[in-house]
C-alpha positions as CSV (number, residue, x, y, z in Angstrom):
1,M,106.4,99.2,110.4
2,P,103.8,98.7,107.7
3,Y,102.4,95.5,109.4
4,I,99.2,96.9,110.9
5,L,96.2,94.9,111.9
6,K,93.9,93.8,109.1
7,E,91.1,95.7,110.7
8,R,93.1,98.9,110.4
9,R,94.2,98.1,106.8
10,R,90.6,97.9,105.7
11,I,90.1,101.6,106.7
12,Y,92.7,102.7,104.1
13,I,93.1,100.0,101.4
14,E,90.4,101.1,99.0
15,E,91.6,104.7,98.8
16,I,95.2,103.6,98.5
17,N,94.4,101.2,95.7
18,L,92.5,104.0,93.8
19,L,95.4,106.4,94.3
20,G,97.9,103.8,93.2
21,G,95.9,103.0,90.1
22,R,95.6,106.7,89.2
23,M,99.4,107.1,89.6
24,R,100.0,104.2,87.2
25,E,97.4,105.5,84.7
26,T,99.1,109.0,84.7
27,N,102.7,107.6,84.7
28,A,103.4,109.3,88.0
29,T,107.0,110.3,88.6
30,D,109.1,110.0,91.7
31,G,108.2,113.7,92.2
32,D,104.5,112.8,92.2
33,L,105.2,110.1,94.8
34,N,107.2,112.5,96.9
35,F,104.4,115.1,96.7
36,I,101.8,112.5,97.8
37,I,103.8,111.2,100.7
38,T,104.7,114.8,101.8
39,K,101.1,115.9,101.7
40,L,100.0,112.8,103.7
41,I,102.6,113.5,106.4
42,K,101.7,117.2,106.5
43,I,98.0,116.3,107.0
44,W,99.0,113.6,109.7
45,L,101.1,116.2,111.5
46,G,98.2,118.6,111.8
47,P,98.2,122.4,112.1
48,S,100.6,122.7,115.1
49,P,103.2,119.9,115.1
50,R,105.8,119.7,117.8
51,Y,109.3,118.3,117.6
52,T,108.2,114.9,118.7
53,N,105.7,114.8,115.8
54,Y,108.4,115.7,113.3
55,N,110.7,113.1,114.9
56,S,108.0,110.5,114.5
57,A,107.6,111.4,110.8
58,L,111.3,111.0,110.3
59,G,111.3,107.7,112.0
60,V,108.5,106.5,109.8
61,L,110.3,107.6,106.6
62,T,113.5,105.9,107.8
63,G,111.7,102.7,108.6
64,M,110.0,102.8,105.2
65,Q,113.4,103.2,103.5
66,Q,115.0,100.3,105.5
67,E,112.0,98.0,104.9
68,L,111.9,98.7,101.2
69,Y,115.6,97.9,101.0
70,R,115.4,94.8,103.1
71,R,112.3,93.3,101.4
72,K,112.7,94.3,97.8
73,I,116.0,95.9,96.9
74,A,118.4,93.5,98.6
75,P,116.8,90.4,97.0
76,Y,117.0,92.2,93.6
77,E,120.7,92.9,94.2
78,D,121.3,89.3,95.2
79,L,119.8,88.2,91.9
80,K,122.0,90.6,89.9
81,I,125.1,89.3,91.7
82,K,124.2,85.7,90.6
83,E,123.6,86.9,87.0
84,N,126.6,89.2,86.7
85,D,129.1,88.0,89.3
86,D,130.0,89.6,92.6
87,V,132.1,92.8,92.5
88,Y,133.4,92.0,96.0
89,D,135.0,88.6,95.0
């Protein structure tokens, strides 16, 4: 769940914005994004992760995927259905 307290967001937002800007400036690819997320998870896991840590990381990635779909992709698909007709009708 990306909805952390504002106090916690303040810890990270400046660096995230800098990195995001750098990614746009360099036309980062999906491979670049994958690399960045993988490195962050690797650092977060630490030097001796256990199964529960890996399981938590997988849960985070799954939740990220579902929230991206729910908040951004599904509304986009709904717009395209209106523009181009529904394939399921």
